[in-house]
N, C-alpha and C positions, 0 to 999 in steps of 0.2 A: 718474361712477359706472359700473359695468360691468353694466347691466342687460342680460340676455340676451346677453351677449358671451361667447363660448366660445373658449378657446385664446388664443394669443398672436399679435399682430399682426407682430412683429418689424420694426416701422418700414417696412413694405413694403406695396405695393398686393397685391390677390388674386392676379393673374397672376404677380407677382414671387415671392409667396410659394410659389405652386405649383411655379414653376420651381426655386426653392431646394430643396424637398423632393424633387423629382424627381432633381436632381443628387446630393443626399446619399444618396437610396435606391439610385441606380446604383452609387455608390461602395461603399456598405455591402453590397450584393449581390455585388460583384465582389471587394473586400477582406476581407469579414467583419469588419472592425474599423476604425473611422475616428475622428479626433480633431476635435472641434468645441466649441462654447460650450455650457454646461450648458442653456441656454434652447432652442437649436436641437435638442439631443439629446433633451430631453424631448418637444418638438413632434413630432420626426421619429418617436418611437415611436408616437405617435397616428396618423401617416400610414402607416408601413410595416407594422405588425403586423396590421391587417385584410387587407392584401394578402397577407402570408404565410399567414393563415388561409385565404384563397382558393386559394392555390397547393397546399395539401395535397390538394385534390381536383382532378384534372386533367380539365377538360371545356371545351366551348366557351364556355359563359356566363362561367365564371371567367377564362378567357383574356381574353375582351373587356373585362370589367371591369378586370382588372389593366392590360391594355394602354391603356385609356382614362385611367388615373390615371398611367402612366409614359411612354407615347408613345415606347417604345423596344423593338424586338423581341428584341435580344440580352439585354436585362435580363430580359424576360418568360421567355425560353427557360431562362436560368440559374436564374431564381426557381422555375420549375416542375420543372426537372431536378435541382437540388441542394438549394435551401433548403427547399422544401415536403416532400420525402421525409425530409430529415433532422429536420425537426420532429416527424414521426411522430404519436404521440398525445399530445403536449404541449398542454395546454389554455390556450394563451395564454402571454404572458411570454417571447416569442422572443428579445428584446434585453435587454441589461444596460448600465446607465449608471454609469461610475465616475469620480468627481471626481478631477482630477489637479493641481489648484492653478490659480494665476492667471497670465494671459498677461503677458509682460514689457512689450509696447508700451503697451497701454491698460488693463491690469489686469483684463481680462474673466475671468470664472471659467470654466475649460476642463474638459472631461470626455471620456471615451473611451466611445463606444457601440458594442457588439459583438453578434454573434450568439451566443446561449448555446450552441447545438448545435455550433458550430464552434471555440469558445473555452473549452470546459469542461475546462481542464486544471488539476490540482492542482500547487502548487509543489513541487519536488524537496526531500526531506528532511523534509517536514511531512506528518503524517498526522492526519486528522480523528478525534477520539476522543469518544466520548460522555461527557457529563458524568455523574459518579456521585454519588449522595447519600452521606451519611456511613453511613446504615444498610445501604444496598445494598453499600457498599465493605467494611464490617465482615463482612457475611455472606459476601461473595465470598472475602475473605482467610480466614476460618474454613474455608470449604469447600476453599480451595486448600491450606491447611496440614494439614488432616486426612488426604488421600491421600498427602501427602508423609511424614508421620509412619509411616503404615502400609506405605508402599514401603521406608522406611529400615529399619522392623522386619523385614520380609521379607527385605531384603538382608542384614541382619546375621544372621538366622537361616540364610539360605543360605550365608552365608560361614562361620559358626562350625563346621558339620560338616566342611567341607572343611579348616579349620585344625586340627581335632581328628584327622582322618585323616591330614594331613601330619604332625602330632606323633607319631602312633602308628606311622607308617611309619619316620620317623627313629629312634624308640626301637627298632624292630624291627632296623633296620639296624645300630644301635649294638651291640645285643645279639649280632647274628650276628657282627659283627667281633670282639666280646669273646670269643665262644665259639671262633672260628677261632684267636685268639691264644693262648687257654689250651690248645687242642688242640695247636698247633705246640710250645708250651713243654713239655707233657707228652711229646711224641715226643722232643724234644731231650733231656730229662732221661732218658727211658728209654734212648736210645741211649748216653748218656754212662755210665749205670749198668752196661749191658751191657758196655761197653768196660773200665770199671774192674774188673768181675768177672773178665773174661778175663785182665787183667794180673796180678791177685792170684793167680789159679790157675797162671799160668806162673812167678811168683815162688816159690810154694810147691813147685813140682815141681823148681826149681833147687835 
């Protein structure tokens, strides 16, 4: 029975377990993403997240507490310089555990544990969309269709006067061409008539 037993022993002594968590924390702070077993990843979260909370406020007390847990100056520096400021106002949940299947050798369940603030990247070509209810979807489609019909009507109304003006302009041009043709024909007939009258008068005189 597990009376008053908190966490996983990982089949290690207390000192060995602390050394394991220190090594995993150093790798996580340095690489921001590591691969380990699911059990170790879940226990590492309980070890590293309180340290990240401490690193959000840089003072002597927090540095002493973090150094006592990690026993490594370089890791403490990078934790207070990079990880703590990146967490900002995030109220916990600094790490993410993603299962990736079983290990080929012994079949152990493996997982990736990563820092959320350094690996929060959306996959390319995928966009997060809010789930729409049926009623909301219908209302949105109605609102979207209404302005489109109004816009189409306005476009048609704007285009129709231009078409009418173009038609009237073409009619005016055609009428002008017709009047010019008729005037030229009349001038030709007048000239021909005058020539004929002059020839007739010459013949009569002869």
